[in-house]
A tleap script that builds the chain and sets N, CA, C and O, in Angstrom:
source leaprc.protein.ff14SB
mol = sequence {
  NMET SER MET SER THR ARG LEU GLN ILE VAL
  MET LYS GLU GLU GLU ILE GLU ARG ILE ARG
  ARG CYS ALA GLU ARG GLU ARG LEU THR VAL
  SER GLU TRP ALA ARG ARG ALA LEU ARG ARG
  ALA GLN ARG ARG GLN ALA ALA PRO THR PRO
  VAL GLN LYS MET LYS ALA LEU ASP ARG ALA
  LEU ASN CYS GLY HIE ALA THR GLY ASP ILE
  GLU GLU ILE LEU ALA SER ILE GLU GLN GLY
  ARG GLY LEU CARG
}
set mol.1.N position { 155.458 182.650 220.524 }
set mol.1.CA position { 155.300 182.963 219.124 }
set mol.1.C position { 156.448 183.882 218.699 }
set mol.1.O position { 156.762 184.853 219.388 }
set mol.2.N position { 157.067 183.568 217.564 }
set mol.2.CA position { 158.184 184.389 217.119 }
set mol.2.C position { 157.687 185.663 216.448 }
set mol.2.O position { 156.594 185.714 215.883 }
set mol.3.N position { 158.525 186.681 216.530 }
set mol.3.CA position { 158.168 187.971 215.972 }
set mol.3.C position { 158.499 188.015 214.483 }
set mol.3.O position { 159.500 187.439 214.056 }
set mol.4.N position { 157.691 188.672 213.710 }
set mol.4.CA position { 157.949 188.818 212.275 }
set mol.4.C position { 158.796 190.060 212.030 }
set mol.4.O position { 158.717 191.044 212.765 }
set mol.5.N position { 159.602 189.989 210.986 }
set mol.5.CA position { 160.443 191.111 210.591 }
set mol.5.C position { 160.212 191.388 209.122 }
set mol.5.O position { 160.083 190.461 208.322 }
set mol.6.N position { 160.159 192.633 208.770 }
set mol.6.CA position { 159.954 193.028 207.379 }
set mol.6.C position { 161.268 192.900 206.616 }
set mol.6.O position { 162.329 193.280 207.110 }
set mol.7.N position { 161.179 192.360 205.407 }
set mol.7.CA position { 162.318 192.261 204.500 }
set mol.7.C position { 161.990 193.118 203.289 }
set mol.7.O position { 160.995 192.881 202.604 }
set mol.8.N position { 162.807 194.090 203.033 }
set mol.8.CA position { 162.572 194.989 201.913 }
set mol.8.C position { 163.609 194.709 200.833 }
set mol.8.O position { 164.810 194.679 201.105 }
set mol.9.N position { 163.138 194.506 199.607 }
set mol.9.CA position { 164.013 194.192 198.487 }
set mol.9.C position { 163.760 195.197 197.377 }
set mol.9.O position { 162.616 195.401 196.971 }
set mol.10.N position { 164.805 195.817 196.892 }
set mol.10.CA position { 164.681 196.783 195.807 }
set mol.10.C position { 164.819 196.035 194.485 }
set mol.10.O position { 165.806 195.336 194.258 }
set mol.11.N position { 163.827 196.186 193.619 }
set mol.11.CA position { 163.821 195.510 192.322 }
set mol.11.C position { 163.272 196.453 191.263 }
set mol.11.O position { 162.594 197.434 191.570 }
set mol.12.N position { 163.574 196.138 190.028 }
set mol.12.CA position { 163.025 196.906 188.921 }
set mol.12.C position { 161.529 196.613 188.802 }
set mol.12.O position { 161.071 195.526 189.154 }
set mol.13.N position { 160.780 197.585 188.308 }
set mol.13.CA position { 159.327 197.442 188.184 }
set mol.13.C position { 158.945 196.231 187.327 }
set mol.13.O position { 157.962 195.548 187.615 }
set mol.14.N position { 159.733 195.967 186.262 }
set mol.14.CA position { 159.422 194.820 185.394 }
set mol.14.C position { 159.525 193.505 186.162 }
set mol.14.O position { 158.716 192.597 185.970 }
set mol.15.N position { 160.532 193.414 187.034 }
set mol.15.CA position { 160.687 192.202 187.837 }
set mol.15.C position { 159.524 192.039 188.803 }
set mol.15.O position { 158.988 190.944 188.973 }
set mol.16.N position { 159.147 193.130 189.427 }
set mol.16.CA position { 158.017 193.095 190.366 }
set mol.16.C position { 156.745 192.659 189.649 }
set mol.16.O position { 155.966 191.873 190.186 }
set mol.17.N position { 156.537 193.161 188.455 }
set mol.17.CA position { 155.333 192.800 187.698 }
set mol.17.C position { 155.318 191.315 187.359 }
set mol.17.O position { 154.271 190.671 187.429 }
set mol.18.N position { 156.483 190.766 186.991 }
set mol.18.CA position { 156.543 189.327 186.707 }
set mol.18.C position { 156.239 188.520 187.967 }
set mol.18.O position { 155.564 187.492 187.905 }
set mol.19.N position { 156.734 188.983 189.092 }
set mol.19.CA position { 156.464 188.299 190.361 }
set mol.19.C position { 154.984 188.397 190.707 }
set mol.19.O position { 154.386 187.424 191.165 }
set mol.20.N position { 154.399 189.552 190.492 }
set mol.20.CA position { 152.950 189.714 190.752 }
set mol.20.C position { 152.142 188.716 189.929 }
set mol.20.O position { 151.212 188.088 190.436 }
set mol.21.N position { 152.507 188.576 188.651 }
set mol.21.CA position { 151.764 187.637 187.793 }
set mol.21.C position { 151.939 186.196 188.280 }
set mol.21.O position { 150.985 185.418 188.278 }
set mol.22.N position { 153.152 185.846 188.694 }
set mol.22.CA position { 153.387 184.501 189.243 }
set mol.22.C position { 152.519 184.265 190.474 }
set mol.22.O position { 151.888 183.217 190.610 }
set mol.23.N position { 152.494 185.235 191.353 }
set mol.23.CA position { 151.698 185.118 192.583 }
set mol.23.C position { 150.210 184.995 192.248 }
set mol.23.O position { 149.503 184.190 192.854 }
set mol.24.N position { 149.742 185.780 191.301 }
set mol.24.CA position { 148.329 185.716 190.904 }
set mol.24.C position { 147.975 184.336 190.372 }
set mol.24.O position { 146.923 183.793 190.709 }
set mol.25.N position { 148.845 183.763 189.545 }
set mol.25.CA position { 148.581 182.430 188.984 }
set mol.25.C position { 148.419 181.388 190.082 }
set mol.25.O position { 147.647 180.440 189.938 }
set mol.26.N position { 149.135 181.562 191.158 }
set mol.26.CA position { 149.055 180.612 192.274 }
set mol.26.C position { 148.056 181.062 193.339 }
set mol.26.O position { 147.910 180.423 194.381 }
set mol.27.N position { 147.374 182.173 193.061 }
set mol.27.CA position { 146.384 182.745 193.992 }
set mol.27.C position { 146.990 183.032 195.361 }
set mol.27.O position { 146.411 182.725 196.403 }
set mol.28.N position { 148.176 183.631 195.319 }
set mol.28.CA position { 148.892 184.007 196.536 }
set mol.28.C position { 149.154 185.501 196.520 }
set mol.28.O position { 149.139 186.141 195.469 }
set mol.29.N position { 149.393 186.038 197.692 }
set mol.29.CA position { 149.881 187.408 197.749 }
set mol.29.C position { 151.339 187.403 197.305 }
set mol.29.O position { 151.998 186.364 197.333 }
set mol.30.N position { 151.832 188.548 196.901 }
set mol.30.CA position { 153.243 188.645 196.517 }
set mol.30.C position { 154.124 188.261 197.704 }
set mol.30.O position { 155.140 187.587 197.536 }
set mol.31.N position { 153.737 188.687 198.889 }
set mol.31.CA position { 154.529 188.365 200.080 }
set mol.31.C position { 154.613 186.862 200.315 }
set mol.31.O position { 155.692 186.330 200.580 }
set mol.32.N position { 153.477 186.178 200.218 }
set mol.32.CA position { 153.477 184.730 200.435 }
set mol.32.C position { 154.251 184.016 199.329 }
set mol.32.O position { 154.989 183.068 199.597 }
set mol.33.N position { 154.083 184.467 198.098 }
set mol.33.CA position { 154.819 183.876 196.983 }
set mol.33.C position { 156.323 184.030 197.213 }
set mol.33.O position { 157.083 183.084 197.004 }
set mol.34.N position { 156.748 185.208 197.638 }
set mol.34.CA position { 158.165 185.481 197.887 }
set mol.34.C position { 158.685 184.636 199.056 }
set mol.34.O position { 159.792 184.102 198.989 }
set mol.35.N position { 157.897 184.516 200.117 }
set mol.35.CA position { 158.323 183.684 201.254 }
set mol.35.C position { 158.559 182.245 200.808 }
set mol.35.O position { 159.565 181.632 201.165 }
set mol.36.N position { 157.619 181.710 200.020 }
set mol.36.CA position { 157.756 180.332 199.551 }
set mol.36.C position { 158.976 180.181 198.639 }
set mol.36.O position { 159.711 179.199 198.738 }
set mol.37.N position { 159.188 181.151 197.757 }
set mol.37.CA position { 160.338 181.092 196.850 }
set mol.37.C position { 161.645 181.139 197.636 }
set mol.37.O position { 162.586 180.409 197.325 }
set mol.38.N position { 161.702 181.991 198.647 }
set mol.38.CA position { 162.914 182.084 199.467 }
set mol.38.C position { 163.142 180.811 200.269 }
set mol.38.O position { 164.283 180.378 200.428 }
set mol.39.N position { 162.076 180.209 200.775 }
set mol.39.CA position { 162.221 178.946 201.516 }
set mol.39.C position { 162.731 177.836 200.605 }
set mol.39.O position { 163.587 177.046 201.005 }
set mol.40.N position { 162.201 177.772 199.360 }
set mol.40.CA position { 162.684 176.763 198.404 }
set mol.40.C position { 164.171 176.956 198.137 }
set mol.40.O position { 164.933 175.989 198.136 }
set mol.41.N position { 164.585 178.194 197.912 }
set mol.41.CA position { 165.998 178.485 197.655 }
set mol.41.C position { 166.846 178.102 198.863 }
set mol.41.O position { 167.946 177.571 198.709 }
set mol.42.N position { 166.346 178.366 200.041 }
set mol.42.CA position { 167.087 178.041 201.266 }
set mol.42.C position { 167.254 176.528 201.412 }
set mol.42.O position { 168.327 176.056 201.787 }
set mol.43.N position { 166.207 175.774 201.120 }
set mol.43.CA position { 166.299 174.313 201.214 }
set mol.43.C position { 167.318 173.753 200.226 }
set mol.43.O position { 168.037 172.804 200.539 }
set mol.44.N position { 167.379 174.345 199.025 }
set mol.44.CA position { 168.330 173.879 198.018 }
set mol.44.C position { 169.766 174.113 198.470 }
set mol.44.O position { 170.665 173.371 198.075 }
set mol.45.N position { 169.990 175.123 199.282 }
set mol.45.CA position { 171.342 175.446 199.733 }
set mol.45.C position { 171.660 174.872 201.109 }
set mol.45.O position { 172.722 175.145 201.668 }
set mol.46.N position { 170.762 174.096 201.643 }
set mol.46.CA position { 170.961 173.550 202.985 }
set mol.46.C position { 172.229 172.700 203.029 }
set mol.46.O position { 172.613 172.076 202.041 }
set mol.47.N position { 172.851 172.692 204.168 }
set mol.47.CA position { 174.077 171.919 204.367 }
set mol.47.C position { 173.776 170.430 204.227 }
set mol.47.O position { 172.672 169.986 204.541 }
set mol.48.N position { 174.746 169.665 203.759 }
set mol.48.CA position { 174.535 168.222 203.629 }
set mol.48.C position { 174.348 167.572 204.997 }
set mol.48.O position { 174.865 168.046 206.009 }
set mol.49.N position { 173.603 166.486 204.997 }
set mol.49.CA position { 173.366 165.746 206.233 }
set mol.49.C position { 174.637 164.977 206.600 }
set mol.49.O position { 175.513 164.799 205.753 }
set mol.50.N position { 174.749 164.524 207.839 }
set mol.50.CA position { 175.903 163.708 208.215 }
set mol.50.C position { 176.045 162.459 207.336 }
set mol.50.O position { 177.161 162.051 207.015 }
set mol.51.N position { 174.928 161.860 206.949 }
set mol.51.CA position { 174.973 160.674 206.088 }
set mol.51.C position { 175.558 161.047 204.726 }
set mol.51.O position { 176.387 160.313 204.188 }
set mol.52.N position { 175.133 162.183 204.166 }
set mol.52.CA position { 175.669 162.633 202.883 }
set mol.52.C position { 177.160 162.918 202.989 }
set mol.52.O position { 177.920 162.607 202.071 }
set mol.53.N position { 177.580 163.503 204.094 }
set mol.53.CA position { 179.001 163.785 204.303 }
set mol.53.C position { 179.805 162.492 204.361 }
set mol.53.O position { 180.886 162.402 203.780 }
set mol.54.N position { 179.278 161.493 205.061 }
set mol.54.CA position { 179.989 160.219 205.187 }
set mol.54.C position { 180.077 159.511 203.832 }
set mol.54.O position { 181.100 158.905 203.513 }
set mol.55.N position { 179.007 159.588 203.036 }
set mol.55.CA position { 179.037 158.978 201.702 }
set mol.55.C position { 180.076 159.669 200.825 }
set mol.55.O position { 180.800 159.004 200.085 }
set mol.56.N position { 180.156 160.987 200.901 }
set mol.56.CA position { 181.136 161.733 200.117 }
set mol.56.C position { 182.555 161.360 200.551 }
set mol.56.O position { 183.437 161.187 199.709 }
set mol.57.N position { 182.772 161.238 201.844 }
set mol.57.CA position { 184.083 160.845 202.361 }
set mol.57.C position { 184.437 159.441 201.904 }
set mol.57.O position { 185.572 159.177 201.508 }
set mol.58.N position { 183.468 158.544 201.960 }
set mol.58.CA position { 183.691 157.172 201.525 }
set mol.58.C position { 184.061 157.124 200.040 }
set mol.58.O position { 184.975 156.394 199.657 }
set mol.59.N position { 183.361 157.892 199.205 }
set mol.59.CA position { 183.692 157.948 197.772 }
set mol.59.C position { 185.106 158.481 197.567 }
set mol.59.O position { 185.861 157.954 196.750 }
set mol.60.N position { 185.459 159.513 198.302 }
set mol.60.CA position { 186.789 160.112 198.157 }
set mol.60.C position { 187.881 159.137 198.572 }
set mol.60.O position { 188.929 159.066 197.930 }
set mol.61.N position { 187.644 158.393 199.635 }
set mol.61.CA position { 188.655 157.465 200.128 }
set mol.61.C position { 188.815 156.239 199.243 }
set mol.61.O position { 189.851 155.575 199.281 }
set mol.62.N position { 187.797 155.936 198.447 }
set mol.62.CA position { 187.838 154.734 197.618 }
set mol.62.C position { 188.088 155.011 196.138 }
set mol.62.O position { 187.889 154.124 195.308 }
set mol.63.N position { 188.514 156.207 195.796 }
set mol.63.CA position { 188.684 156.510 194.371 }
set mol.63.C position { 190.116 156.311 193.892 }
set mol.63.O position { 190.389 156.531 192.712 }
set mol.64.N position { 191.034 155.908 194.749 }
set mol.64.CA position { 192.367 155.524 194.320 }
set mol.64.C position { 193.335 156.654 194.039 }
set mol.64.O position { 194.338 156.444 193.357 }
set mol.65.N position { 193.068 157.830 194.536 }
set mol.65.CA position { 194.008 158.933 194.344 }
set mol.65.C position { 195.259 158.709 195.200 }
set mol.65.O position { 195.225 158.042 196.234 }
set mol.66.N position { 196.344 159.284 194.731 }
set mol.66.CA position { 197.594 159.177 195.481 }
set mol.66.C position { 197.456 159.866 196.829 }
set mol.66.O position { 196.835 160.923 196.943 }
set mol.67.N position { 198.037 159.258 197.834 }
set mol.67.CA position { 198.025 159.851 199.168 }
set mol.67.C position { 199.438 159.781 199.730 }
set mol.67.O position { 200.280 159.034 199.231 }
set mol.68.N position { 199.682 160.545 200.744 }
set mol.68.CA position { 200.989 160.514 201.385 }
set mol.68.C position { 201.311 161.862 201.999 }
set mol.68.O position { 200.461 162.746 202.097 }
set mol.69.N position { 202.558 161.992 202.407 }
set mol.69.CA position { 203.033 163.231 202.997 }
set mol.69.C position { 202.944 164.355 201.962 }
set mol.69.O position { 203.384 164.185 200.825 }
set mol.70.N position { 202.389 165.478 202.342 }
set mol.70.CA position { 202.174 166.572 201.397 }
set mol.70.C position { 203.468 167.061 200.776 }
set mol.70.O position { 203.495 167.380 199.587 }
set mol.71.N position { 204.535 167.128 201.547 }
set mol.71.CA position { 205.818 167.588 201.008 }
set mol.71.C position { 206.349 166.616 199.954 }
set mol.71.O position { 206.902 167.040 198.938 }
set mol.72.N position { 206.184 165.326 200.192 }
set mol.72.CA position { 206.618 164.324 199.216 }
set mol.72.C position { 205.783 164.416 197.936 }
set mol.72.O position { 206.325 164.328 196.834 }
set mol.73.N position { 204.503 164.587 198.077 }
set mol.73.CA position { 203.624 164.697 196.913 }
set mol.73.C position { 203.967 165.939 196.100 }
set mol.73.O position { 204.053 165.871 194.873 }
set mol.74.N position { 204.163 167.069 196.769 }
set mol.74.CA position { 204.506 168.302 196.061 }
set mol.74.C position { 205.860 168.179 195.361 }
set mol.74.O position { 206.030 168.651 194.237 }
set mol.75.N position { 206.818 167.542 196.032 }
set mol.75.CA position { 208.130 167.340 195.417 }
set mol.75.C position { 208.016 166.457 194.185 }
set mol.75.O position { 208.677 166.704 193.176 }
set mol.76.N position { 207.181 165.430 194.264 }
set mol.76.CA position { 206.974 164.533 193.131 }
set mol.76.C position { 206.324 165.268 191.960 }
set mol.76.O position { 206.691 165.047 190.806 }
set mol.77.N position { 205.379 166.124 192.250 }
set mol.77.CA position { 204.726 166.929 191.207 }
set mol.77.C position { 205.740 167.848 190.543 }
set mol.77.O position { 205.801 167.931 189.316 }
set mol.78.N position { 206.534 168.536 191.355 }
set mol.78.CA position { 207.542 169.449 190.819 }
set mol.78.C position { 208.582 168.693 189.992 }
set mol.78.O position { 209.027 169.180 188.953 }
set mol.79.N position { 208.964 167.509 190.451 }
set mol.79.CA position { 209.930 166.703 189.719 }
set mol.79.C position { 209.334 166.285 188.372 }
set mol.79.O position { 210.030 166.292 187.357 }
set mol.80.N position { 208.077 165.930 188.361 }
set mol.80.CA position { 207.412 165.545 187.121 }
set mol.80.C position { 207.298 166.698 186.141 }
set mol.80.O position { 207.266 166.484 184.929 }
set mol.81.N position { 207.236 167.903 186.647 }
set mol.81.CA position { 207.180 169.087 185.800 }
set mol.81.C position { 208.561 169.582 185.393 }
set mol.81.O position { 208.688 170.540 184.630 }
set mol.82.N position { 209.583 168.927 185.906 }
set mol.82.CA position { 210.948 169.356 185.603 }
set mol.82.C position { 211.353 170.616 186.340 }
set mol.82.O position { 212.223 171.354 185.879 }
set mol.83.N position { 210.732 170.868 187.478 }
set mol.83.CA position { 211.043 172.088 188.235 }
set mol.83.C position { 212.203 171.882 189.194 }
set mol.83.O position { 212.744 172.862 189.705 }
set mol.84.N position { 212.600 170.663 189.453 }
set mol.84.CA position { 213.709 170.378 190.374 }
set mol.84.C position { 214.771 169.595 189.670 }
set mol.84.O position { 215.789 169.255 190.273 }
savepdb mol mol.pdb
quit
């Protein structure tokens, strides 16, 4: 069984009161409400899956952008801007 650790968050009293009311509406303790809210936020920020990464790579490779040697591309950009 894993050990629990206390997380202490400093907030304004008005914020705490709004959180208390949210927890009451869901019939949860403030601690349980906060744990669930933090888990939801964590899931939203989770890293993309390998399948999502491959789809993103596939989209990038098929969008028709110019490719080539970086020095040649940069020189072409500078030439187009009249910098060379």
